DOGU-707357 format. One record per residue (C-alpha): residue number from 0; residue in three letters; z negated, x negated, y negated. Coordinates in Angstrom, 2 decimals. Each point is the difference from the previous one (the first is absolute). Last residue first. Example, Ala and Ser with C-alpha at 12.3 -4.5 7.8 and 13.67 -1.06 7.14 Angstrom:
<atoms>
    nr   rest        pz        px        py
     1    Ser     -7.14    -13.67      1.06
     0    Ala     -0.66      1.37      3.44
</atoms>
This chain:
<atoms>
    nr   rest        pz        px        py
    76    Lys     42.94     95.52   -124.25
    75    Val     -1.64     -0.01      3.45
    74    Leu     -3.26      1.87     -1.22
    73    Tyr      1.94      2.80     -1.66
    72    Pro      2.03      0.66      3.13
    71    Ile      3.84     -0.72     -0.04
    70    Asp      1.95      3.00      0.47
    69    Val      3.42     -1.18      1.05
    68    Thr      2.79      2.40     -1.12
    67    Leu      3.31      0.49      1.88
    66    Ala      2.99      2.09     -1.11
    65    His      1.02     -2.49     -2.71
    64    Thr      3.81      0.80      0.81
    63    Pro      1.01     -3.61      1.02
    62    Cys     -3.58     -0.89      1.63
    61    Asp     -0.38     -3.70     -0.71
    60    Val     -3.06      0.30     -2.08
    59    Glu     -1.76      2.65      1.72
    58    Cys      0.65     -1.49      3.59
    57    Pro     -0.78     -3.60     -1.43
    56    Thr     -3.38      1.29     -1.11
    55    Cys     -2.37     -2.64      1.43
    54    Tyr     -2.78      2.87      0.54
    53    Trp     -0.87     -1.65      3.25
    52    Cys      0.51      3.02      2.07
    51    Glu     -1.55      0.68      3.44
    50    Asp      0.20      3.72     -0.11
    49    Tyr      2.35      1.23      2.94
    48    Gln      3.35      0.83      0.22
    47    Met      0.61      0.46     -3.72
    46    Leu      2.73      2.13     -0.57
    45    Ala      3.70     -0.19     -0.97
    44    Val      2.23      3.26     -0.06
    43    Gly      2.70      0.91      2.36
    42    Asn     -1.78      3.42      1.11
    41    Asn     -0.27     -0.09      3.62
    40    Ile      0.83     -3.92      0.21
    39    Asp     -2.96     -0.86     -2.15
    38    Ile      0.85     -3.52     -1.23
    37    Val     -2.69     -2.52      0.44
    36    Leu     -2.27     -1.99     -2.23
    35    Val     -2.96     -1.77      1.41
    34    Asp      2.14     -2.92      0.85
    33    Leu     -2.62     -2.60     -1.45
    32    Pro      2.24     -2.19     -2.17
    31    Cys      1.58      3.40     -1.56
    30    Val      3.42     -1.07     -1.38
    29    Asp      2.35      1.43      2.86
    28    Val     -1.76      3.31      0.25
    27    Cys      0.09      0.69     -3.88
    26    Val      3.67     -1.03      0.07
    25    Thr      1.04      2.20      2.91
    24    Cys      2.56      2.23     -1.68
    23    Gly      2.19      1.71      2.60
    22    Lys      0.95      3.42     -1.80
    21    Ser     -2.99      1.58      1.51
    20    Ala     -2.03     -2.84     -1.59
    19    Ile      0.83      1.39     -3.35
    18    Cys     -3.39      0.51     -1.42
    17    Lys      0.03      1.98     -3.22
    16    Asp     -0.80      3.37      1.08
    15    Ala     -2.48     -1.38      2.90
    14    Asp     -2.23     -1.55     -2.85
    13    Val     -1.51     -2.70      2.40
    12    Ser     -3.83     -0.71     -0.31
    11    Val     -1.33     -3.68      0.80
    10    Pro     -3.76     -0.40     -0.05
     9    Val     -0.75      2.74      2.57
     8    Lys     -1.91      3.15     -0.49
     7    Val      0.48      2.49      2.63
     6    Leu      0.58      3.53     -0.94
     5    Met      0.81      1.91      3.34
     4    Ser      1.63      2.97     -1.20
     3    Ala      3.45     -1.86     -0.69
     2    Thr     -0.04     -1.09      3.61
     1    Ala     -0.84     -3.12      1.67
     0    Met      1.54     -0.99      3.31
</atoms>
């Protein structure tokens, strides 16, 4: 399990203060076509399970609290 001290750059970042997965929200997980997002049961926050993101952005767009940000690389934009 990654810790805060392990700064790994992934396309989808989650603002833990805004994420309401601990209250039962799974919108980002449900809309991800690649199933790369999961809810971390230890802290109740969404995270990328592995980096296979297509930068399609439904997780960012559909998040009810705007907790997710998809960092689209310059060459993909």
